LUMNUBA-79483 format. One line per field, with one value per residue (C-alpha): residue in one letter; residue number from 1; x, y, z. Coordinates in Angstrom, 3 decimals. Example, Ala and Ser with C-alpha at 12.3 -4.5 7.8 and 13.67 -1.06 7.14 Angstrom:
residu = A  S
num = 1  2
u = 12.300  13.670
v = -4.500  -1.060
w = 7.800  7.140
//
This chain:
residu = M  L  I  D  T  Y  G  R  V  A  T  D  L  R  V  S  L  T  D  R  C  N  L  R  C  T  Y  C  M  P  E  E  G  L  Q  W  L  A  K  P  D  L  L  T  D  D  E  I  V  R  L  I  D  I  A  V  R  T  L  G  I  E  E  V  R  F  T  G  G  E  P  L  L  R  P  G  L  V  G  I  V  E  R  V  A  A  L  A  P  R  P  Q  M  S  L  T  T  N  G  I  G  L  G  R  T  A  T  A  L  K  A  A  G  L  D  R  V  N  V  S  L  D  T  L  R  P  D  V  F  K  T  L  T  R  R  D  R  H  K  D  V  L  A  G  L  Q  A  A  R  E  A  G  L  T  P  V  K  V  N  T  V  L  M  P  G  L  N  E  D  E  A  P  D  L  L  S  W  A  V  E  H  D  Y  E  L  R  F  I  E  Q  M  P  L  D  A  Q  H  G  W  K  R  D  S  M  V  T  A  G  D  I  L  A  S  L  R  T  R  F  D  L  T  P  E  G  A  D  T  R  G  S  A  P  A  E  R  W  L  V  N  G  G  P  H  R  V  G  V  I  A  S  V  T  R  P  F  C  A  A  C  D  R  T  R  L  T  A  D  G  Q  I  R  T  C  L  F  A  T  E  E  T  D  L  R  A  A  L  R  S  G  A  P  D  E  E  I  A  R  I  W  R  Q  A  M  W  G  K  K  A  G  A  G  L  D  D  P  S  F  V  Q  P  D  R  P  M  S  A  I  G  G
num = 1  2  3  4  5  6  7  8  9  10  11  12  13  14  15  16  17  18  19  20  21  22  23  24  25  26  27  28  29  30  31  32  33  34  35  36  37  38  39  40  41  42  43  44  45  46  47  48  49  50  51  52  53  54  55  56  57  58  59  60  61  62  63  64  65  66  67  68  69  70  71  72  73  74  75  76  77  78  79  80  81  82  83  84  85  86  87  88  89  90  91  92  93  94  95  96  97  98  99  100  101  102  103  104  105  106  107  108  109  110  111  112  113  114  115  116  117  118  119  120  121  122  123  124  125  126  127  128  129  130  131  132  133  134  135  136  137  138  139  140  141  142  143  144  145  146  147  148  149  150  151  152  153  154  155  156  157  158  159  160  161  162  163  164  165  166  167  168  169  170  171  172  173  174  175  176  177  178  179  180  181  182  183  184  185  186  187  188  189  190  191  192  193  194  195  196  197  198  199  200  201  202  203  204  205  206  207  208  209  210  211  212  213  214  215  216  217  218  219  220  221  222  223  224  225  226  227  228  229  230  231  232  233  234  235  236  237  238  239  240  241  242  243  244  245  246  247  248  249  250  251  252  253  254  255  256  257  258  259  260  261  262  263  264  265  266  267  268  269  270  271  272  273  274  275  276  277  278  279  280  281  282  283  284  285  286  287  288  289  290  291  292  293  294  295  296  297  298  299  300  301  302  303  304  305  306  307  308  309  310  311  312  313  314  315  316  317  318  319  320  321  322  323  324  325  326  327  328  329
u = -8.916  -8.897  -5.339  -3.877  -0.826  1.249  0.611  -1.798  -4.655  -7.981  -9.496  -11.415  -14.708  -16.273  -20.010  -21.819  -25.474  -26.779  -25.544  -27.829  -26.684  -28.358  -25.326  -23.802  -20.135  -18.231  -15.485  -17.986  -20.939  -22.559  -25.067  -28.030  -27.048  -26.721  -28.949  -29.529  -29.619  -33.077  -34.349  -34.322  -30.616  -29.734  -28.878  -31.639  -30.983  -30.955  -28.468  -26.136  -26.154  -25.620  -22.585  -21.100  -21.706  -19.827  -17.035  -16.513  -17.223  -15.363  -13.071  -11.369  -12.987  -12.532  -13.791  -16.872  -17.299  -20.736  -20.529  -22.574  -23.511  -24.883  -25.543  -27.943  -30.375  -30.686  -34.061  -32.909  -29.533  -30.127  -31.473  -28.480  -26.079  -27.937  -27.862  -24.167  -23.383  -24.949  -22.657  -19.964  -17.245  -18.471  -16.668  -15.766  -18.267  -17.928  -19.826  -18.707  -21.342  -21.853  -23.368  -26.624  -28.871  -26.591  -28.249  -31.382  -29.763  -26.532  -28.105  -29.981  -26.884  -24.811  -27.506  -27.596  -23.868  -22.070  -18.618  -17.655  -18.170  -16.223  -17.925  -17.076  -16.675  -14.495  -14.925  -15.869  -17.459  -21.155  -20.861  -17.961  -19.855  -22.772  -20.458  -18.713  -21.815  -24.453  -26.612  -27.134  -26.704  -23.565  -25.264  -26.794  -23.349  -22.045  -25.074  -24.468  -20.855  -21.875  -24.556  -22.049  -19.612  -22.350  -23.638  -20.169  -19.420  -15.779  -13.220  -15.191  -13.061  -13.569  -12.607  -11.633  -10.795  -9.106  -9.910  -7.877  -9.505  -12.205  -10.943  -7.228  -6.405  -8.480  -6.188  -4.871  -8.333  -9.857  -7.222  -7.643  -11.408  -10.979  -8.649  -11.086  -13.993  -11.980  -12.408  -9.631  -9.109  -7.925  -7.121  -7.633  -6.034  -8.664  -8.935  -10.011  -13.470  -15.687  -18.441  -17.695  -13.970  -12.855  -9.930  -6.504  -3.443  -1.444  -4.076  -4.807  -3.835  -1.189  -0.210  2.932  0.861  -1.371  1.491  3.304  0.143  -0.422  3.164  2.672  0.684  1.345  4.259  3.723  5.527  5.155  3.806  5.805  5.202  4.962  1.958  0.348  0.222  -2.138  -4.118  -4.366  -3.632  -0.178  -0.646  1.120  0.900  -0.270  1.941  3.192  -0.239  -2.578  -4.473  -3.556  -4.038  -3.917  -3.211  -4.351  -2.067  -3.773  -2.302  1.163  2.108  -0.043  -0.212  -1.210  1.507  -0.215  -3.836  -6.119  -9.494  -12.173  -15.256  -18.883  -20.943  -24.604  -25.572  -23.537  -20.251  -16.850  -14.195  -10.653  -9.608  -11.350  -9.790  -10.464  -12.083  -13.267  -15.899  -16.997  -20.730  -21.880  -25.504  -26.093  -24.680  -26.838  -30.017  -29.344  -29.294  -25.535  -24.471  -22.189  -19.182  -19.590  -19.979  -16.842  -14.978  -15.990  -14.903  -11.534  -10.950  -11.713  -9.243  -6.543  -6.531  -6.053  -3.503  -0.310  -1.432  -4.021  -1.865  -2.388  1.261  0.955  0.410  -1.921  -4.175  -7.823  -10.319  -13.054  -16.359  -18.345  -18.333  -17.418  -21.108  -21.644  -18.451  -18.199  -15.335
v = 16.669  12.942  11.782  8.333  7.123  7.232  10.936  10.575  13.071  12.130  14.926  12.745  11.126  8.316  7.969  4.820  5.732  2.225  -1.340  -2.020  -2.071  -2.613  -4.466  -7.786  -7.267  -10.517  -8.945  -7.480  -9.772  -13.077  -13.247  -13.656  -10.540  -10.240  -9.991  -6.237  -4.151  -3.623  -0.051  0.634  -0.263  2.372  5.892  8.372  11.438  13.607  11.295  11.307  15.102  15.458  13.161  14.970  18.286  17.037  15.800  19.064  21.457  19.665  16.996  18.707  16.843  18.768  16.303  14.066  11.221  9.578  5.881  2.697  0.103  2.376  5.837  6.858  4.299  6.423  8.253  11.329  11.728  15.131  16.523  15.197  16.812  20.115  20.103  19.205  21.974  24.418  23.389  25.705  25.068  23.606  20.388  19.394  16.740  13.892  10.719  7.233  5.545  2.826  5.543  3.774  6.465  9.403  10.337  11.451  12.851  14.602  18.023  17.918  16.780  19.595  22.128  20.738  21.335  18.156  18.967  15.887  12.160  8.925  6.403  2.707  1.242  -1.798  -2.379  -0.793  -4.039  -4.506  -8.302  -8.195  -5.644  -8.054  -10.872  -8.754  -7.114  -9.741  -6.896  -5.478  -1.782  -0.722  1.986  3.491  3.916  5.649  7.957  8.710  9.642  12.032  13.594  14.126  15.888  18.073  18.988  20.143  17.397  17.553  16.201  13.053  10.145  6.616  3.739  0.481  -2.964  -5.383  -9.076  -11.978  -13.610  -10.942  -7.408  -7.469  -6.649  -3.438  -1.008  0.838  1.017  2.347  5.055  6.093  6.358  8.327  10.833  11.265  12.014  14.056  11.610  10.851  7.094  5.323  1.635  -0.080  -3.350  -5.915  -5.984  -8.812  -7.415  -9.888  -11.506  -14.953  -14.683  -15.663  -13.214  -14.710  -12.504  -14.632  -14.241  -10.512  -7.958  -5.833  -2.199  -3.381  -5.370  -2.364  0.055  -2.378  -2.718  1.044  1.683  -0.406  2.544  5.606  7.557  7.872  10.475  10.131  13.183  12.368  12.115  15.879  16.160  12.986  13.988  11.650  10.641  6.867  7.027  7.329  9.448  9.729  12.350  10.734  11.617  14.695  15.862  17.453  14.176  11.903  8.294  6.944  3.547  2.666  -0.181  -1.003  -4.500  -4.360  -0.778  0.113  3.774  3.303  5.637  8.625  7.577  10.487  8.681  7.743  5.748  5.778  2.729  2.860  1.531  4.080  2.307  3.972  2.010  3.308  1.293  -0.370  -3.646  -3.220  -6.091  -3.860  -1.127  1.576  2.199  5.816  4.938  3.750  6.991  9.043  7.215  7.261  11.057  11.621  15.243  16.183  16.408  12.772  11.540  13.446  11.882  8.356  9.098  10.467  7.431  5.090  6.865  6.914  3.109  2.950  0.330  1.125  -0.590  -2.762  -5.865  -7.108  -8.127  -10.197  -13.943  -13.997  -11.270  -11.849  -10.662  -8.381  -10.166  -7.311  -6.984  -3.718  -2.935  -2.643  -0.737  1.894  2.164
w = 9.485  8.668  9.269  9.855  11.739  8.537  8.045  5.120  5.062  3.464  1.385  -1.120  -0.071  -2.111  -1.420  -2.537  -3.112  -3.785  -4.068  -7.034  -10.637  -14.020  -15.421  -14.349  -15.171  -14.897  -12.745  -10.277  -9.614  -10.605  -13.454  -11.101  -9.175  -5.414  -2.385  -2.338  0.804  2.244  1.900  5.678  5.714  3.123  4.167  3.369  1.225  4.367  6.089  3.091  2.858  6.605  6.556  3.562  5.325  8.406  6.155  4.257  7.119  9.910  8.478  5.555  2.652  -0.601  -3.234  -3.255  -5.743  -5.985  -6.778  -6.429  -7.535  -10.204  -8.688  -11.476  -10.020  -6.870  -7.210  -5.271  -6.979  -8.613  -5.350  -3.396  -5.860  -5.647  -1.834  -1.673  -4.166  -1.680  1.191  2.493  1.649  -1.621  -2.540  -6.071  -7.186  -9.644  -10.472  -11.478  -13.626  -16.206  -18.394  -19.238  -17.738  -18.459  -21.734  -19.899  -16.729  -17.766  -18.286  -14.973  -13.087  -14.557  -13.636  -10.090  -9.701  -10.715  -12.078  -14.099  -14.681  -14.985  -17.252  -17.310  -20.799  -21.439  -25.164  -28.469  -29.671  -28.815  -28.756  -26.296  -24.189  -23.968  -22.916  -20.284  -18.810  -19.651  -20.999  -24.514  -23.648  -25.489  -27.551  -24.393  -22.833  -25.969  -25.927  -22.262  -22.920  -25.675  -23.472  -20.663  -22.970  -24.460  -20.971  -19.932  -17.406  -18.413  -18.509  -19.308  -18.126  -19.408  -17.110  -18.812  -17.424  -19.817  -19.414  -20.837  -23.852  -24.156  -24.748  -23.942  -27.581  -27.646  -25.825  -28.933  -30.547  -27.330  -27.028  -30.654  -30.108  -26.868  -28.521  -31.414  -29.047  -26.520  -23.628  -21.150  -21.110  -17.973  -17.855  -14.506  -13.545  -12.603  -8.825  -6.486  -5.756  -7.609  -5.568  -6.956  -6.045  -9.533  -9.681  -10.293  -10.205  -12.639  -15.377  -15.104  -17.748  -16.040  -16.434  -18.206  -20.682  -21.355  -21.940  -24.226  -26.307  -26.510  -27.567  -30.690  -32.056  -29.874  -28.455  -24.697  -22.589  -18.796  -16.973  -13.853  -10.115  -9.525  -11.830  -10.488  -6.813  -4.939  -8.030  -8.539  -12.263  -13.752  -16.878  -20.205  -22.940  -26.169  -29.151  -27.339  -26.116  -25.389  -24.939  -22.064  -21.091  -17.560  -16.030  -12.513  -11.459  -8.174  -8.072  -9.654  -8.696  -5.656  -4.647  -1.016  0.320  -1.327  -0.700  0.246  0.266  2.709  1.709  2.814  1.872  0.911  4.345  6.262  6.969  6.796  4.939  5.100  2.028  -0.902  0.250  3.974  5.840  8.688  8.690  11.136  11.557  11.185  10.460  14.020  15.404  13.045  13.945  17.674  17.654  17.921  17.364  14.480  16.809  17.896  14.317  13.346  16.285  15.213  11.661  12.774  14.957  12.054  9.784  12.460  12.302  8.509  7.483  5.596  2.386  0.717  1.087  -2.459  -2.665  0.517  -0.114  2.888  1.412  2.308  -0.302  1.116  1.615  0.034  -3.770  -5.469  -6.038  -2.282  -1.514  -4.226  -6.696
//
């Protein structure tokens, strides 16, 4: 079991497979990109599967989410999914992706054992997409979403970040589109994880802003805390259901008290929180020949020291020095 001093138990493992990405989203990284991790620093496929095996067999992990960077850029992704699906106990598996490569991989991922996907899409307008991501790939993301739905990687969730002056007016249109295509839309408050440290709290589009915009066109009924559990998204029934919309208010309504996550970076570091400034090295233990029991002990010790919250409401908050692409969302 992975438990901390506040009694929270981690059952959800986020695994970053690469720090690389084929987009340059303005809220994530600079236009020129970043200095990528060298290949020897990345965990190998075997190392990733071994750590996940330890997590599900020894530490109580029930769900595994593959992230990046962009996880579809990992050459061995389908094989990793297939091997994790064969573990006992078998964890639920999902993938967070920008969707660009999903059109050609969705069927193979489903066959390998992937359960569902989260796809990032911030706008329905190709010109705004190009401005936000600095790439002209909007149609590829839409094709990837369709392929995921047709392959059965459901529910297909769409993650959206609204940015002032760019797409903040699109919330109702995005929800109407998501309902039409049977996607579950989730709005995420912009978080301070950009490499260029350009985030400003007083200019972000808040959960309150998003809900006010949606209510100009839709009737929203809250699902309630009992249904939410430890999920990061507060959800509302749209016009009485069955469709739902979620809002992840990481900044204005943090959900740290119910957090059930642990994170593994692409270079083998354990992070107890997306906003943590400390990491615990598992790669060194792996490569020095440590047995599974020792790796599990190191992991437990790291989680025991997890802080009470992310500290976003603290004026002295220090932004992590690794961008989201290196940590995994």
